[in-house]
C-alpha positions in Angstrom: 92.1 68.9 113.1 95.0 69.6 115.8 97.5 69.5 113.0 95.1 72.8 110.7 95.1 74.9 113.7 99.2 74.0 114.4 99.4 74.5 110.3 97.4 77.8 110.1 99.4 78.9 113.7 102.3 78.6 111.7 101.9 79.8 108.5 100.4 83.4 110.1 103.8 83.9 112.3 106.0 83.2 110.4 104.6 83.4 107.5 104.8 87.2 106.3 108.8 87.7 107.5 109.5 86.9 103.9 107.2 90.2 103.4 110.0 93.1 104.7 110.8 95.7 102.5 114.2 97.6 102.9 114.9 101.3 103.0 115.9 102.7 99.7 119.6 104.7 99.1 119.4 108.0 99.1 120.2 108.0 95.5 116.8 106.0 94.7 115.0 108.0 97.4 116.1 111.6 95.5 114.3 109.7 92.1 111.6 108.8 94.1 111.2 112.1 95.0 111.7 113.6 91.5 108.9 111.5 90.0 106.4 112.2 92.6 107.1 116.2 92.8 104.9 117.0 89.4 101.5 115.0 91.2 101.7 118.1 94.1 103.9 114.8 96.8 106.6 115.6 98.4 108.3 113.3 101.7 106.4 109.9 103.0 108.3 106.5 104.1 109.9 105.3 101.1 111.3 101.9 100.8 111.6 99.0 98.2 110.2 95.4 97.6 112.0 92.3 98.2 109.9 90.4 96.4 111.8 90.5 92.9 109.1 92.9 91.6 111.7 96.3 91.7 107.9 98.2 92.6 108.9 101.2 95.2 106.2 102.2 97.5 106.1 105.6 99.4 104.0 105.3 102.4 102.3 108.4 103.7 102.8 110.7 101.1 101.9 114.5 101.4 99.8 116.0 98.6 98.3 119.2 98.0 94.6 116.9 98.9 95.6 114.5 101.4 97.6 112.0 102.1 98.8 109.3 99.6 100.7 105.8 99.0 101.7 105.5 96.1 103.7 102.7 93.8 106.4 103.2 91.4 108.0 101.0 89.3 111.4 99.7 88.7 112.0 102.8 86.2 110.1 105.8 89.3 107.3 105.8 86.6 104.2 105.9 88.5 101.9 103.7 89.1 99.3 104.3 91.2 98.5 106.6 93.9 96.2 105.7 96.6 93.8 107.8 99.2 94.7 107.1 103.2 
């Protein structure tokens, strides 16, 4: 029982470290902004997923009707917009 508890604790502490996203370059940020502007959105914190998916994320983008989290594919096509 104790070894299971230790394993769960280790997974909780160390299992999330591999999910760190990386900052986008200036060129990527410009492409992201150009992709979300037609939806009436701008700004937010832009990151690129490091899992090898090529997905970009914009957290807390300001849009006409509120704040959204936006995901884009590697070609800067909007995949999803989730209202915060």
